[in-house]
Structure formats: C-alpha cells, structure tokens
C-alpha positions as CSV (number, residue, x, y, z in Angstrom):
1,M,-66.0,89.0,-70.4
2,P,-64.4,87.5,-67.3
3,A,-60.6,86.0,-68.3
4,K,-60.1,82.0,-68.4
5,P,-59.6,80.4,-64.9
6,A,-56.5,80.0,-66.5
7,L,-55.5,83.3,-66.9
8,R,-57.3,84.8,-63.7
9,R,-54.4,82.6,-62.0
10,G,-51.8,83.8,-64.1
11,L,-52.3,87.2,-63.9
12,A,-52.9,87.0,-59.8
13,V,-49.9,85.8,-60.4
14,L,-48.4,88.6,-62.5
15,A,-49.7,91.1,-60.5
16,A,-48.2,89.6,-57.1
17,L,-44.7,89.1,-58.3
18,P,-44.0,93.3,-59.4
19,L,-45.7,94.0,-56.2
20,L,-44.0,92.2,-54.4
21,A,-40.3,93.2,-56.0
22,L,-41.4,97.3,-55.1
23,A,-42.7,96.6,-51.8
24,G,-39.5,97.9,-49.9
25,C,-40.8,101.8,-51.9
26,G,-44.7,101.1,-52.6
27,Y,-46.3,101.8,-55.8
28,G,-43.3,102.7,-57.9
29,S,-40.5,104.4,-57.1
30,Q,-40.5,108.2,-56.4
31,A,-38.4,110.5,-57.7
32,K,-35.7,112.5,-55.6
33,D,-36.6,116.0,-54.4
34,D,-33.5,117.4,-55.6
35,D,-34.1,115.7,-58.7
36,T,-38.2,117.5,-59.1
37,V,-38.2,120.5,-61.5
38,K,-38.7,123.1,-60.0
39,V,-41.9,125.3,-60.4
40,A,-42.0,128.4,-61.8
41,A,-42.8,131.6,-59.9
42,G,-46.4,132.9,-60.3
43,A,-47.4,129.9,-62.0
44,K,-51.3,128.7,-60.9
45,K,-52.4,125.1,-59.7
46,T,-54.1,123.3,-62.3
47,D,-57.9,122.6,-61.7
48,G,-56.7,123.5,-57.8
49,L,-54.6,120.2,-57.5
50,D,-51.8,120.0,-55.2
51,S,-50.3,117.4,-57.5
52,V,-50.8,115.3,-60.2
53,K,-49.3,111.6,-59.6
54,I,-48.4,109.9,-62.9
55,G,-46.5,106.3,-63.5
56,Y,-44.4,104.9,-66.2
57,F,-41.8,102.3,-66.5
58,G,-37.9,102.7,-67.0
59,N,-37.8,101.5,-70.3
60,L,-37.0,103.6,-73.6
61,T,-40.3,102.6,-74.8
62,H,-41.6,105.1,-72.2
63,A,-39.7,108.0,-73.6
64,T,-42.1,110.7,-73.6
65,A,-42.4,110.2,-69.9
66,L,-38.4,110.0,-69.6
67,V,-37.9,113.0,-71.5
68,G,-40.7,115.1,-70.5
69,M,-40.1,114.5,-66.8
70,Q,-36.1,115.2,-67.4
71,K,-36.8,118.3,-69.3
72,G,-39.9,119.9,-67.4
73,F,-42.5,119.3,-69.8
74,F,-44.7,118.4,-67.6
75,Q,-44.1,120.6,-65.1
76,K,-44.3,123.7,-67.4
77,E,-47.8,122.9,-68.4
78,L,-49.5,121.8,-64.6
79,G,-48.1,125.2,-63.5
80,A,-48.0,125.1,-59.0
81,T,-49.9,121.5,-59.5
82,E,-46.5,119.5,-58.8
83,V,-45.6,116.4,-61.0
84,K,-45.0,113.4,-58.3
85,P,-44.1,110.3,-60.8
86,A,-43.3,106.8,-59.6
87,V,-41.5,104.8,-61.6
88,F,-42.4,101.0,-62.3
89,N,-41.2,97.5,-63.2
90,A,-44.3,96.0,-64.8
91,G,-48.0,96.7,-65.7
92,P,-49.7,94.9,-63.0
93,S,-48.1,96.9,-60.5
94,E,-49.5,100.2,-62.3
95,I,-52.6,99.3,-62.9
96,E,-52.8,98.2,-58.6
97,A,-51.6,101.6,-58.5
98,L,-54.4,103.4,-60.3
99,N,-56.8,101.3,-59.4
100,S,-55.9,102.2,-56.1
101,R,-55.1,105.9,-56.9
102,S,-51.9,105.4,-55.5
103,I,-51.2,106.8,-59.5
104,D,-53.9,109.6,-61.5
105,I,-52.3,109.4,-64.8
106,G,-49.6,106.8,-66.2
107,W,-48.0,105.4,-69.6
108,I,-48.2,101.8,-69.9
109,G,-48.1,98.8,-72.8
110,P,-51.3,97.5,-74.4
111,S,-51.6,94.4,-72.9
112,P,-51.1,95.9,-69.4
113,A,-54.4,98.5,-70.2
114,I,-56.6,95.7,-71.9
115,N,-56.2,93.3,-69.3
116,G,-57.0,95.8,-66.6
117,Y,-59.8,97.3,-68.5
118,T,-61.5,93.9,-68.8
119,K,-61.4,93.0,-65.0
120,A,-62.6,95.9,-63.6
121,S,-65.5,95.6,-66.3
122,G,-64.6,98.6,-68.2
123,K,-64.6,100.6,-64.8
124,N,-61.5,102.0,-64.1
125,L,-59.4,103.0,-66.8
126,R,-59.6,105.2,-69.9
127,I,-56.3,104.9,-72.9
128,I,-56.1,109.1,-73.9
129,G,-53.3,109.1,-75.9
130,G,-50.6,106.8,-77.6
131,S,-46.8,107.7,-76.9
132,A,-44.6,105.1,-79.0
133,S,-44.9,102.0,-81.6
134,G,-42.2,99.6,-82.2
135,G,-39.4,98.6,-80.4
136,V,-39.7,94.8,-80.1
137,K,-37.5,92.6,-81.6
138,L,-36.6,89.2,-81.6
139,V,-32.8,88.6,-80.7
140,V,-31.2,84.9,-80.9
141,N,-27.7,83.2,-80.9
142,P,-26.1,83.2,-84.1
143,D,-24.7,80.0,-83.1
144,K,-28.0,78.3,-82.5
145,I,-30.6,79.9,-84.6
146,K,-30.0,81.2,-88.1
147,S,-33.3,81.1,-89.6
148,L,-36.8,81.8,-88.6
149,G,-37.3,77.9,-89.0
150,D,-34.8,77.6,-86.7
151,V,-36.7,78.8,-83.7
152,K,-38.6,75.4,-83.5
153,G,-37.2,73.2,-80.9
154,K,-35.7,76.4,-79.0
155,R,-36.3,77.7,-75.6
156,I,-37.1,81.2,-76.2
157,A,-37.8,84.3,-73.3
158,T,-40.6,86.6,-73.1
159,P,-41.5,89.1,-70.3
160,Q,-44.4,87.9,-68.4
161,L,-47.2,85.2,-69.2
162,G,-49.8,87.2,-71.0
163,N,-47.9,90.1,-71.4
164,T,-47.5,92.0,-74.6
165,Q,-44.5,90.8,-76.1
166,D,-45.5,87.0,-74.8
167,V,-48.7,87.3,-77.0
168,A,-47.1,88.4,-79.7
169,F,-44.3,85.9,-79.9
170,L,-47.2,83.2,-79.4
171,N,-49.3,84.5,-81.9
172,W,-46.0,84.3,-84.5
173,V,-45.5,81.0,-83.3
174,A,-49.2,79.7,-84.5
175,E,-48.7,81.5,-87.4
176,Q,-45.3,79.5,-88.3
177,G,-47.7,76.3,-87.8
178,W,-46.6,75.1,-84.6
179,K,-48.2,74.5,-81.2
180,V,-47.3,76.1,-77.8
181,D,-49.5,75.5,-74.7
182,A,-49.9,79.3,-73.5
183,Q,-49.8,78.6,-70.0
184,S,-47.1,76.2,-69.1
185,G,-45.2,77.3,-72.1
186,R,-44.3,74.0,-73.8
187,G,-44.6,72.7,-76.9
188,D,-42.8,73.1,-80.6
189,V,-41.0,76.1,-78.8
190,T,-40.5,76.1,-75.4
191,V,-41.6,79.7,-74.2
192,V,-39.6,80.5,-71.1
193,R,-41.2,83.3,-69.2
194,S,-37.8,85.4,-67.4
195,D,-37.8,89.3,-66.0
196,N,-36.3,92.1,-68.7
197,K,-33.3,92.6,-65.9
198,V,-32.3,88.7,-65.9
199,T,-32.8,88.0,-69.4
200,P,-29.6,89.2,-70.6
201,D,-27.3,87.2,-68.4
202,A,-29.7,83.8,-69.1
203,F,-29.0,84.4,-73.0
204,K,-25.6,84.8,-71.9
205,A,-25.0,81.9,-70.2
206,G,-26.6,79.7,-72.8
207,S,-29.7,78.8,-70.7
208,V,-32.2,80.5,-72.8
209,D,-31.2,80.6,-77.1
210,G,-33.3,84.1,-78.0
211,A,-35.6,86.0,-76.7
212,W,-38.7,87.8,-77.9
213,V,-38.4,91.2,-76.1
214,P,-38.3,95.5,-76.3
215,E,-36.2,97.6,-76.0
216,P,-33.5,98.0,-74.3
217,T,-33.5,94.3,-73.3
218,A,-33.4,93.5,-76.9
219,S,-30.2,96.0,-77.8
220,K,-28.5,94.6,-74.3
221,L,-28.8,90.7,-75.6
222,V,-27.3,92.1,-79.3
223,A,-24.3,93.5,-77.3
224,E,-24.0,90.2,-75.8
225,G,-23.7,88.7,-79.1
226,G,-27.1,87.7,-80.2
227,K,-28.0,89.0,-83.7
228,V,-31.7,90.6,-84.4
229,L,-33.2,87.9,-86.3
230,L,-36.9,89.6,-86.7
231,D,-38.1,93.2,-86.1
232,E,-42.3,92.6,-84.5
233,S,-42.4,96.0,-86.8
234,A,-42.5,94.0,-90.0
235,L,-45.5,92.3,-88.8
236,W,-47.3,95.0,-88.7
237,P,-49.3,97.3,-91.4
238,D,-46.2,100.6,-92.2
239,R,-44.4,99.1,-89.4
240,K,-46.4,100.6,-87.0
241,F,-48.1,99.0,-83.5
242,V,-48.8,100.4,-80.1
243,I,-46.4,99.5,-77.7
244,T,-47.4,102.3,-75.2
245,N,-50.7,103.8,-74.6
246,I,-51.4,106.6,-71.9
247,I,-54.0,105.6,-69.3
248,V,-55.7,107.9,-66.5
249,R,-58.2,107.2,-63.9
250,Q,-61.7,107.6,-64.8
251,D,-63.1,109.1,-62.3
252,F,-59.7,111.4,-62.1
253,L,-60.8,112.5,-66.0
254,K,-64.3,113.4,-65.0
255,E,-63.0,115.0,-61.7
256,H,-59.7,117.2,-63.2
257,P,-60.0,117.1,-66.9
258,K,-58.0,120.5,-67.1
259,A,-55.3,118.0,-65.2
260,V,-55.4,115.3,-67.7
261,E,-55.6,117.9,-70.8
262,A,-52.6,119.7,-69.6
263,V,-50.6,116.1,-69.5
264,L,-51.6,115.7,-72.5
265,R,-51.0,118.9,-73.9
266,A,-47.1,118.4,-72.6
267,S,-47.1,115.6,-73.8
268,A,-47.5,116.3,-77.4
269,E,-44.8,118.7,-76.6
270,T,-42.5,116.4,-75.6
271,N,-43.3,114.4,-79.1
272,K,-42.6,117.3,-80.9
273,W,-39.1,118.0,-79.0
274,I,-38.4,113.9,-79.3
275,N,-38.9,113.8,-83.2
276,A,-37.4,117.7,-83.6
277,N,-34.2,117.0,-81.4
278,P,-33.4,113.1,-81.2
279,D,-29.9,113.1,-80.2
280,E,-30.4,115.6,-77.5
281,A,-34.0,113.5,-76.5
282,K,-32.0,110.5,-76.0
283,A,-29.1,111.7,-74.1
284,A,-32.6,113.3,-72.2
285,A,-33.9,110.1,-71.3
286,N,-31.0,108.0,-70.8
287,E,-30.5,110.3,-67.7
288,Q,-33.6,110.2,-66.1
289,L,-33.0,106.7,-66.8
290,A,-30.3,107.2,-64.5
291,T,-32.0,109.0,-62.3
292,D,-34.9,106.2,-61.8
293,S,-32.6,103.5,-62.4
294,G,-29.3,104.7,-60.6
295,K,-27.5,103.2,-64.2
296,A,-27.1,105.0,-67.7
297,L,-27.3,102.5,-70.7
298,P,-24.0,102.8,-72.7
299,S,-23.9,103.9,-76.2
300,D,-23.5,100.4,-78.2
301,V,-26.9,99.7,-76.2
302,L,-28.7,102.7,-76.1
303,D,-28.4,104.2,-79.7
304,P,-29.8,100.9,-81.4
305,A,-32.2,100.5,-79.2
306,W,-33.1,104.4,-79.5
307,E,-33.6,104.2,-83.5
308,S,-36.0,101.5,-83.4
309,I,-38.8,103.1,-81.6
310,Q,-41.2,105.8,-82.9
311,I,-42.6,108.5,-81.2
312,T,-46.1,109.5,-81.9
313,D,-49.5,111.2,-80.2
314,D,-51.5,108.2,-82.1
315,P,-52.8,105.6,-79.6
316,L,-52.9,103.1,-82.8
317,A,-56.3,101.9,-81.2
318,A,-56.8,99.2,-84.5
319,T,-53.9,97.4,-83.8
320,L,-54.3,97.7,-79.6
321,D,-57.9,95.4,-80.8
322,T,-55.6,93.3,-83.1
323,Q,-53.1,92.4,-79.9
324,A,-56.7,91.7,-77.9
325,E,-57.6,89.3,-80.8
326,H,-54.0,87.9,-80.8
327,A,-54.7,86.8,-76.7
328,V,-58.0,85.2,-77.7
329,K,-56.4,83.1,-80.6
330,A,-53.7,82.3,-78.2
331,G,-55.9,80.9,-75.2
332,L,-54.7,83.7,-72.8
333,L,-58.5,85.8,-72.8
334,D,-61.7,85.6,-73.7
335,K,-63.1,87.7,-76.3
336,P,-62.9,91.2,-74.2
337,D,-65.4,93.9,-74.6
338,L,-63.2,97.2,-75.5
339,K,-65.7,99.3,-76.3
340,G,-65.3,102.5,-73.9
341,I,-61.5,101.7,-73.8
342,Y,-60.7,105.2,-75.3
343,D,-61.4,108.3,-75.0
344,L,-59.7,110.7,-77.1
345,T,-61.5,113.7,-76.4
346,L,-59.0,116.0,-75.0
347,L,-56.0,115.0,-77.3
348,N,-58.3,115.4,-80.4
349,K,-59.2,118.4,-79.0
350,I,-55.7,120.0,-78.4
351,R,-54.7,118.8,-82.0
352,K,-57.5,120.2,-83.5
353,A,-55.8,123.7,-82.1
354,E,-52.7,123.0,-83.5
355,G,-54.5,122.8,-86.9
356,E,-53.5,118.9,-87.3
357,S,-55.4,116.0,-88.2
358,T,-57.6,114.0,-85.2
359,F,-56.9,110.8,-84.0
360,D,-59.3,107.2,-84.5
361,D,-60.3,105.2,-81.9
362,A,-61.4,102.1,-84.1
363,G,-65.0,102.0,-82.8
364,L,-63.3,102.2,-79.2
365,G,-64.6,105.1,-77.6
366,A,-66.3,106.1,-74.8
367,S,-69.8,107.3,-75.4
C-alpha cells in the first residue's frame, strides 16, 4: 500500500540527502584497486559474470560484509567473478543504487528494505538472508537523564526520519504513554534527526541530551561521557531483532542464482569465522573500516560496540514484521503488504547441505 502523503515527502527528502552526500563518488565509495582481494589462479567465473556489485555500510552492524571483504570470503566463492564493493552512508541511497542496477546485492537495515519494497510495489528486491542482530542503544547525558522517566522533556537524536532507530524510539516513546508528532519530532520528547557522523559532536556540545543509535555511534557517545540507559535488545523476545539483512535485485536473483548462492555461502562462511574468531574478526572489521573510510575505530569505541552485536544468518523475519507494525503505529506508514519480501530458498539450501536447521520467513516468503 502507498505510504502516507507526509511520509512520501519525508522519504523523498531522505532519499535525496544521502545521494547529494555521495554525489562526488556516484552510488557509494568504491574500494581502491590495490585493496582488492586477488582472484585465485585457475578460478572460473560464476554464472559467466565478470563482476558482482555488493553494497554495504561502513558500520559494525554490517560486520559480515566488512569481514567478508577484508578476509576474501566473497572473492573465494565467486572465483574469477570480481567482487566490486560500494560503501553507503544511508539506506535510501543504497536502495536507489539497487533500483538503478548500480549494485546487485546489499547489506541493509530493515526499515530501508521495507520502504524500498513497498514503494516499488514489491517488484524491486528480496531479502535473502540475515546478518546481524542488536547493536542499538539509548545513550544519554547522565547529568541530565538519570532514569528512563527523565527522558520526557529532553532532546533525543535518531539517525533519520523513518529510519530503523527512529521508528524504534518513537514506538518506545508511545509505550511510555508520551505523545510525539512523528513528522516534526515535537512533543513530550523532542526527536532530533541527526546524521550519525555529527551526533557525537552534537552530544558533546549539549545540543542533544541523548541518542537512540546503532553501533559504533552509541559507543562513541559513551566515550564522550554518555551512559547507556537502555539496550534495545532488552525490548525483544530472546533479546534478538534484525538490524541488518541481505537484499538482492529480483531480476539478478532470477538470472544469476549461482552468483547469489555463492555470495550467501560466503556470508555464512564469514559468519561462522566471525563467531569462532571474535577477536580476529573484530580486528578485520576495523581494518576494512579504515580502508573504506580512512579511519579505524579506537579500542574504547570498537570493543564495547563489537560486544553488543550478534552475528547471525537468521533473517529474524518475525521481528521485521513487528518493526513494520511499529512504523504503522507511529503514523509513518500505511499498513504494508510485505508478502513476498523474503526468498530464503538459497539460504536454506545451503543450510540443509551443511546439516543445519532452516530459517522461517514468518509467512512473508515469495510464492
């Protein structure tokens, strides 16, 4: 169903801002040639493709992509088909890149996936796997906010109007019995939409009293004297909720299933390696962050941020459906038809071959 008129305007603004920020480098920043993992001698192309274009964010919640790039898991599975990475700052720009065929596969949060799918009437993308859970916190100035009740009347930052954390915070505010106009952010709490890159400076300057943000921004705020008041995982069953999915263009999935399967296999192998080698994986993720952004994270930010993120192949589909319901309750979205947003066929094929249990699509699978 279409978004509400006000949300359409909001989404249009959101879509435009990241694209302007990335205008100097097209859709995302490309990895340097000398940083590309070398193709093994004698390797063959997958599905006859010269390359597969993979998008992700320079965030620890996209650790699978970071580590998979750094350690060469994707290139190994794709053989002589070159991996072409593109790094994004925000979900709307990655969805636009997917729609324009600038990328084939991407790591992305649940709200951009939902918005992208519904705006295209279910014709542009499929979620084909999971990647991460958790890693979102409410961090506050302990001098101004000492309890959850103290949040009322304060200025709290979220990354973007209608983004995953913005929806989660608005839902939490509503559950406290407080009123906030979702579009303007005004009410019993003032919601300040602030890019994660500038939120730590805004927090340090005192222009916001706290923030509901993903890692590593949350740990950056703690390093500036903030205190974790609430970990969002505490609000979810089994402390699990999707923060990062894997999406693919529907036409690419149909035309190149072997390439998609290779990427999913590499993702699963990467996740196993991360969970078996957490310290090495943390270092690899940080090294890739340095490659992509030119700056690694300091240990006082990296260590606590890494600890709060769970790496998983499970798409946690039921929690995505719940997040969509939260957006509807907040007045940011008409009730969406998410039937068909998932296609876990290839992921479950890989898991069956490994003797592992399959994952559920919460009734939202493609027919």
